[in-house]
Phi, psi and omega in degrees: 000131180275138180234128175278168183290327185259000180180206183283164178283172181295328180290318180292323180293322179293323178293319181294320179294326177293322180294316181292325179292329177283330183269349185298316178300323179294321180293321179295315179298319180295320179294322178295317178298322179294319178293320179295320179294319179294327180286331183276347182289147179249025181290131181286152176282140184267130177277112183290347182273307183266338181058029180231027179072222183256028183288157178281155184295325178293323176295324178298314180295319180295316179295323178296320179293319179295322178294322178293321177295324179297330179260018175063028174261074189291325179296317178296320181296315180294322178296319179293319180293321177294325175297319178296316182294319183282328185275323183237074183294341180258013183288154177286351181262009183297312182296316180293326178292320178296318177292324181293331176298315176295323179296326180294318176293320180297317181288333180291325177077177184095154184298312181294319181293321179292324177295321177292323178296319178299321179295320179294322178293324175299317179296321180296317180294327180291317185274333183228063185288339185262001179279150178299333180288349178296322177295323177295318178297319179294321178295321179291328173300316179294321180295331178300314179284330177296320180292332181264005181292138181254180182296167186295332181267011178248197181296130184253017182298312182292328177295317178295319178295319179297321178299316179296319183289321178293324176296324178295322177300315184288320185277323184272335181231064185293338182265003182286149177285353179270358182297315178302320178295320179295321179295319180293318177296323179296321176298322179291320178295318180292333174297317179292316179294324177295321178297322179296313180297322181294317181295323178293315178298320178293323177299314179296324179295317180293334177271006179061028172266078191295317179300319179294320179293319179298319180297316181294312186288323178294320175296322180298309184290334177282324186272322184234076181291343179267010177297138188294338179247033180297324178294322177293321178296318178293324179293316177294327176299316176296324178294329176297315178295322177293325176296322176293324177298315180295321178294322180292323178294330179275353180292150181294145180260138182290141173269194182295340181257009182072028180244154353279157180259140356281146181214171181222142179285161181295321180294319178295320176301315183298317181291319180291323176296324177296320178295316179295325178295322178294320179294321175295322177297325177297317180294316181292321180291332177293329174297318183288325185270332182255327181232060188290343184257005183270170193296328186274005182295315180294320179294325179295321177298319180295319180291324177296320178294322180291329180271359181060042178253152179295143181256115181274160181247142178283159175272166178295327178295320179294322178296317180294319180295314180294326178294319179296321180293319181292319181293332182283340180277159177220156178268146179293140178286169180297322179295320179294323178293321178292320178290334179295338180292322183255352181281141180283321184283166182277168175265118183247022181294331183275003179290145181289145177256359179234164179093165181260130178289160178285122182261337179232121181288134172290169181296121180292154181256129179261153177302327178295327177294322178296315180295320179296318179295324177294321178295321177295323176296321179294321177295320179296322177295324178292327179292336180279000174135340181221164179174182178276130184248126175258120189256133174269125182300337181274356180236153179288153179281169179294327179295320180291322179293329181272004176093015179288143181263144178252160175303146183299138177082009181228164175248172177298351181254012176076022181246153178298141182263148177281170181295323183291318181286331179287325182281325184232116180292149181292150180286143180291150179280125181293338181270002182288138177282129179244109184294336183265000181285131181288143178257130181291334181265005183289138177284127181246123183295335182265003181288156180296138184283168179286141180293332181267005183290138177283126180241117183293339183254025183294322185286343176075356181270336181281147178257152180294138180289144178290155179294149180295148179294151181287129178232129179281082183286135178270128186290167180297139182097345177265163180240158179231152181282145178293338181291341182269001181294125179072017182278172183283129180256016176285149181300141179276148179277166179296326180294320179293323180289315182291326180287336180274342182286147176278147177290131177284146179289142181234153174062227183291344180294338176290335183262315182283122184281351183239000000 
């Protein structure tokens, strides 16, 4: 092979050109395929500055803050969110960033952090009241106080705040999907508050401070009808009235001279005892009509029989409602009871899972109201012919004015009489009220009627309407279960009541929890 000084020989050059001419079509086809493949790919271009693709800077900051919260770097998350809020005030992530600031404090925990979280949630509700997240912010406000709630015998400040906040969730955001959760939490909070009221009422009852106990227990049963010990509260309420009856029977009775003072006549005692018996009967009958399957139902029947009061029967709807409430409750396990000794929060296992919580509190009853009502009952008993008489020593008594005779040598006040007073009885006071004096303007039911009076039964063809059927109406402030809507209101039989009751534990089963 010949080789020139500057390159290949003529034979080698001709062979190379022949090789390249045969391979050129293949190279062209390969290049076209490579360009076509590169054009069909959907790979995004990478931003070398932000390293987050084509995202907006406000979105970048928000994602960075969420990642910091996920790794419990709450200070970094709040700093990033504040940068987003201050730098991009018109961003679509402003509302979510504002809520996330409160979430960072909420997740951090602690008394100071939770207080700051509540403030952030308040600001969010103020600035964005129509957003769906407003209900979430309100619920988290309530959860803040729910987490700090203490036992029933401790400080109840957080329990009251939690009750108010959960009610706001239900009333202000009725269409939110968070309402069922708020209702259940509200029932648990009201269980704790009901337990507190019951223990206070029971304390006053044991100390025989009956008006204070009646005020507490009556407010309890009106405000929290779904309380797990409502039957026990009603039973103690009836016992309070019976305690007043027993105290009244031991009170001194007035003699013919109205001594000793203070005293009460036998007739006044009888009438007042009758009024107290009726009030106790109302409390006991409410156990039978509203809580017929609870433990105190049998005891209420016995007390009604002892007081000679009518015994009412529950309806089938009431039996079904009370059965649903009992089935929804559960007893705390042994582990929960042991943990309850060292746990700060209360035990809410006995709270009802059905029924509607009370959203508006009824008017509370004060002990002064109870005493005032008792005084009015005593006055009403006096208007019926007898009562307690307060005698002024400078004025004659009612007995003297009506011609009653006193023992010789004495006055109606048990003191020796002078000769002048013994010889001449004092003149009656013209301004003295005489309960037995007939009033000319008094309405008399047996008096002849007015000729122009409208009488619905004048034609004699109409028949008297039958009395309305008995309905266990729930008073204002109480709640009813949705399961009782449209239920049967006919009285339940003894078999239906006894078959629905749970068997009471006997013997060692009272001690052994399993």
